C-alpha positions in Angstrom: 0.0 0.0 0.0 1.1 3.5 -0.6 1.1 6.3 2.0 0.6 8.9 -0.6 -1.8 9.5 -3.5 -1.0 8.3 -7.0 -2.1 9.6 -10.4 -5.2 8.0 -11.9 -4.8 5.5 -14.6 -7.2 3.3 -16.5 -6.1 0.1 -14.8 -5.3 0.1 -11.1 -4.5 -2.2 -8.2 -7.2 -1.4 -5.6 -6.8 -4.2 -3.2 -4.9 -4.2 0.1 -6.9 -3.3 3.1 -10.6 -4.1 2.8 -12.7 -1.3 4.1 -10.9 1.9 5.1 -7.3 0.8 5.3 -5.4 2.6 2.6 -4.5 6.3 2.4 -3.7 5.9 -1.3 -4.0 3.7 -4.3 -1.2 1.1 -4.7 -0.2 0.3 -8.2 0.7 -3.3 -8.9 1.5 -4.1 -5.3 2.6 -7.6 -4.4 -0.2 -9.9 -3.3 1.7 -11.0 -0.1 2.0 -7.4 1.1 -1.6 -6.8 0.3 -2.8 -9.8 2.4 -0.6 -8.7 5.3 -1.9 -5.1 5.3 -5.5 -6.4 5.0 -5.0 -8.7 8.0 -3.5 -6.0 10.2 -6.8 -4.2 10.2 -8.5 -7.1 11.9 -5.9 -9.2 13.6 -3.5 -7.0 15.4 -5.9 -6.0 18.2 -3.8 -7.6 20.9 -0.4 -7.6 19.2 2.6 -5.4 19.2 3.3 -5.2 15.4 5.3 -2.1 14.4 3.0 -0.2 12.1 5.0 3.1 11.8 5.3 4.2 8.2 2.6 2.1 6.7 -0.1 4.8 6.8 1.8 8.0 7.6 1.2 10.1 10.7 -2.2 9.4 12.3 -4.5 12.3 13.2 -4.1 13.7 16.8 -6.8 12.7 19.3 -9.3 15.2 20.4 -9.8 16.1 24.0 -11.6 13.9 26.5 -15.3 14.5 27.1 -15.8 14.2 30.8 -19.1 14.2 32.6 -17.8 16.7 35.2 -21.3 18.0 35.8 -23.0 15.0 37.5 -26.5 16.4 36.6 -25.8 15.8 32.9 -25.9 12.0 33.4 -28.4 11.7 36.3 -31.4 9.5 35.6 -34.7 11.1 34.9 -38.0 9.8 33.4 -38.0 6.4 31.9 -36.4 6.5 28.5 -38.1 5.2 25.3 -36.1 2.2 24.3 -38.1 1.4 21.1 -35.4 0.6 18.4 -35.2 3.0 15.5 -33.5 1.7 12.4 -33.0 4.4 9.8 -33.3 3.3 6.2 -31.1 4.9 3.5 -33.0 6.0 0.4 -32.1 6.4 -3.2 -34.6 8.8 -4.8 -32.6 9.3 -7.9 -32.4 13.1 -7.7 -28.6 13.3 -7.9 -27.0 10.3 -9.5 -24.2 9.0 -11.7 -25.6 6.1 -13.6 -23.4 3.7 -15.5 -24.3 0.2 -16.8 -21.6 -1.2 -14.5 -22.3 0.8 -11.3 -24.7 3.5 -10.1 -24.0 6.2 -7.5 -26.9 7.9 -5.8 -25.9 11.0 -3.8 -29.3 12.5 -3.4 -29.2 12.4 0.4 -25.7 13.5 1.3 -27.1 16.1 3.7 -28.3 13.1 5.8 -24.7 11.8 6.0 -24.5 9.1 3.4 -24.4 8.1 -0.3 -25.2 4.9 -2.0 -23.5 2.8 -4.6 -24.9 -0.2 -6.5 -22.9 -2.8 -8.4 -24.8 -3.5 -11.6 -22.6 -6.5 -12.7 -23.3 -10.0 -11.6 -20.3 -12.0 -10.5 -17.9 -9.0 -10.8 -16.6 -7.0 -7.8 -16.7 -3.3 -7.7 -14.3 -1.2 -5.6 -15.3 2.2 -4.3 -12.4 4.4 -3.2 -13.7 7.6 -1.6 -11.3 10.5 -0.8 -12.7 12.4 2.1 -12.1 16.1 2.9 -9.1 15.4 5.2 -7.3 13.6 2.3 -7.7 10.0 3.6 -9.0 7.4 1.2 -11.6 4.8 2.3 -12.1 1.5 0.3 -15.4 -0.2 0.0 -15.5 -3.5 -2.0 -19.0 -4.3 -3.3 -19.5 -7.9 -4.4 -23.3 -8.2 -4.2 -25.1 -7.2 -7.4 -28.2 -5.2 -7.8 -28.4 -3.8 -4.2 -27.4 -0.3 -3.1 -24.8 -0.2 -0.4 -24.7 2.7 2.1 -21.4 4.5 2.5 -21.1 7.0 5.4 -19.9 10.6 4.9 -18.0 10.4 8.2 -15.6 13.3 7.9 -18.2 16.1 7.9 -18.7 18.9 5.4 -16.6 19.3 2.3 -15.8 17.7 -1.1 -15.7 14.0 -1.3 -14.3 12.3 -4.4 -15.9 9.0 -5.3 -13.9 6.7 -7.6 -15.6 3.5 -8.8 -13.6 0.6 -10.3 -14.4 -2.8 -11.9 -12.3 -5.8 -10.8 -10.6 -7.2 -13.9 -8.6 -10.0 -12.3 -6.6 -10.5 -9.2 -5.7 -7.1 -7.8 -6.2 -5.2 -11.1 -9.0 -2.8 -11.6 -10.3 -0.5 -14.4 -11.9 2.8 -13.7 -15.7 3.0 -14.3 -16.3 6.6 -13.3 -15.2 9.4 -10.9 -17.7 11.9 -9.3 -17.0 14.7 -6.8 -19.7 15.4 -4.3 -20.0 18.6 -2.3 -21.4 17.7 1.2 -23.2 20.1 3.6 -24.6 18.0 6.4 -28.0 18.9 7.8 -27.0 17.1 11.1 -23.5 16.3 12.1 -24.6 13.1 13.8 -26.6 11.6 10.9 -23.7 9.5 9.4 -23.4 7.7 12.7 -27.1 6.7 13.1 -27.7 4.9 9.8 -26.6 1.3 9.0 -23.8 1.2 6.5 -21.4 -1.3 4.8 -19.4 -1.7 8.0 -22.0 -1.3 10.8 -24.7 -3.5 9.4 -28.1 -4.0 11.1 -31.7 -4.0 10.1 -35.1 -3.8 11.7 -36.0 -6.9 13.7 -32.6 -8.5 13.7 -31.1 -10.0 16.8 -28.8 -7.1 17.6 -31.6 -4.6 17.4 -34.0 -6.7 19.5 -31.2 -7.2 22.1 -30.6 -3.4 22.3 -34.2 -2.9 23.4 -33.9 -5.7 26.0 -30.7 -4.3 27.4 -31.9 -0.8 27.6 -35.1 -1.7 29.4 -35.5 0.4 32.6 -32.8 2.8 31.5 -33.6 6.4 32.4 -30.9 8.2 30.5 -28.7 7.8 27.4 -25.7 7.1 29.7 -27.5 4.2 31.3 -28.2 2.7 27.9 -24.5 2.9 27.0 -23.6 1.4 30.4 -26.0 -1.5 30.1 -25.2 -2.4 26.5 -21.4 -2.0 27.0 -21.4 -4.2 30.1 -23.4 -6.9 28.3 -20.9 -7.0 25.4 -17.8 -7.2 27.5 -19.3 -9.8 29.8 -20.7 -12.1 27.1 -18.4 -11.9 24.1 -15.0 -13.7 24.2 -12.0 -12.6 22.2 -11.4 -15.2 19.4 -7.6 -15.6 19.0 -7.9 -18.3 16.4 -10.1 -16.0 14.2 -7.6 -13.2 14.7 -4.9 -15.4 13.2 -7.0 -16.7 10.2 -9.4 -13.9 9.3 -9.5 -13.3 5.5 -8.6 -10.0 3.9 -11.6 -7.8 3.4 -13.5 -9.3 6.3 -16.5 -7.4 7.5 -18.3 -8.1 10.9 -21.5 -10.1 11.0 -23.4 -9.3 14.1 -25.6 -12.4 13.9 -22.5 -14.6 13.8 -21.0 -12.7 16.8 -24.1 -13.2 18.8 -24.4 -16.9 17.8 -20.8 -17.8 18.7 -20.4 -15.3 21.5 -16.9 -14.7 20.1 -15.2 -12.1 18.0 -12.2 -9.9 17.2 -12.0 -6.1 17.8 -13.9 -5.3 14.6 -16.7 -7.6 15.7 -16.9 -6.1 19.2 -17.0 -2.5 17.9 -19.5 -3.2 15.1 -21.9 -5.1 17.4 -22.0 -2.3 20.0 -22.2 0.4 17.4 -25.2 -1.3 15.8 -27.0 -1.7 19.2 -26.4 1.9 20.2 -27.4 3.3 16.8 -30.6 1.3 17.1 -31.2 3.1 20.4 -30.9 6.5 18.6 -27.4 7.1 19.9 -24.9 8.4 17.3 -21.9 6.0 17.4 -18.7 6.1 15.5 -16.8 2.9 14.8 -13.1 4.0 14.8 -10.2 2.2 13.2 -6.6 3.2 14.0 -3.8 2.6 16.4 -3.9 1.6 20.1 -0.2 1.9 20.9 1.5 -0.2 18.2 -1.5 -2.4 17.5 -4.0 -1.7 14.7 -7.4 -1.8 16.4 -11.1 -0.9 16.3 -13.2 0.8 19.0 -16.2 3.2 19.3 -17.2 6.7 20.3 -20.8 7.5 21.3 -22.7 10.7 21.6 -25.3 11.1 24.3 -27.5 14.0 25.2 -26.4 13.6 28.8 -22.6 13.8 28.3 -21.8 14.8 24.7 -19.3 12.8 22.7 -17.9 10.0 24.9 -14.5 9.1 23.4 -12.2 7.6 26.0 -14.1 7.5 29.2 -17.6 7.8 30.7 -18.8 8.3 34.2 -21.2 5.6 35.2 -23.3 5.4 38.4 -20.8 5.0 41.3 -18.3 7.4 39.8 -16.2 4.7 38.0 -14.8 5.4 34.6 -15.0 2.7 32.0 -13.2 3.0 28.6 -15.3 2.4 25.5 -13.1 -0.3 24.2 -15.1 -3.5 24.5 -12.3 -5.7 23.2 -9.8 -4.9 25.9 -12.3 -4.6 28.7 -13.8 -8.0 27.9 -10.7 -9.6 29.3 -11.8 -8.4 32.7 -15.5 -8.9 32.0 -16.1 -5.2 32.7 -15.0 -5.4 36.3 -11.2 -5.1 36.2 -8.7 -2.3 35.7 -7.8 -2.3 32.0 -5.4 0.7 32.3 -2.5 -1.6 31.8 -3.8 -2.3 28.3 -5.1 1.1 27.2 -3.2 3.5 29.5 -4.9 6.8 30.0 -6.4 6.9 26.5 -3.6 8.9 24.9 -2.4 5.8 23.1 -5.6 5.8 20.9 -4.9 7.3 17.4 -8.0 7.0 15.2 -7.5 7.1 11.4 -10.8 6.0 9.9 -14.4 6.5 11.0 -17.5 4.5 10.0 
């Protein structure tokens, strides 16, 4: 993979990282290197692999959001825990339509755009350059169904490049479209299901979110109850971490069935359940120390954006990293694993 952008050519190598790994487009990169880089996204959650130089300098972390005013998180009236699953729409008002792929960007103000692969049996790769210059990759293998891609980096110009897989890691450009985004709601992108955080009305994760949030009287209590269930019931799957295939995406139904997962699974499951409870939740991918890792941030009306810590009843702080905290089943001190939060360096947001 390349750490810088390359010029556009008719045929490109677009592999090497699955969703949201590369900052640039690698041209004719060796397959072995591509598999390694893909695996790092999903398998290095508990490792100490030296990652410096692969992706360039990671963005600096923002400041902690602390609930220093206890009244902001105090329970009040019973909270409505009815799940809300937003559905992305493709009204066809603003589109780029090609016989091989279709882009619908009619609803960018809501925080998303949609891409459909129109070719049966052929993979499409979407590479989206966001306003901060990072590039996100979205492979689309399913034909005839629109996939939702989040506009996770706020207002600005997004460039959407769509490619057809020719063979192996070689791709041909289908089209390029620039989209000017002005969000109506800064939280919208983190409420909808998308290609990474996948959930739908009536599925097990959504139903479970309601069960776990029962009797909660504040957003913070909902976060607490869902978080504690995840870290107490999902075991880290070390074998999966060693064998996961490149381009892997979490499947919440499988995580709930097996009660096991890797960092990506933990984060995707909790993000889905919190979004179903109308809590904007980011799935972050980046570094935790030297390990490439996935975790979440959640926004509550009680405490704002909760990034690295949250005050729960009793005054204890629990980090929103369900992978690491699962080792202690939500009861232990995980500071030895995550320090004071400054080791977290997010690079991609879903």
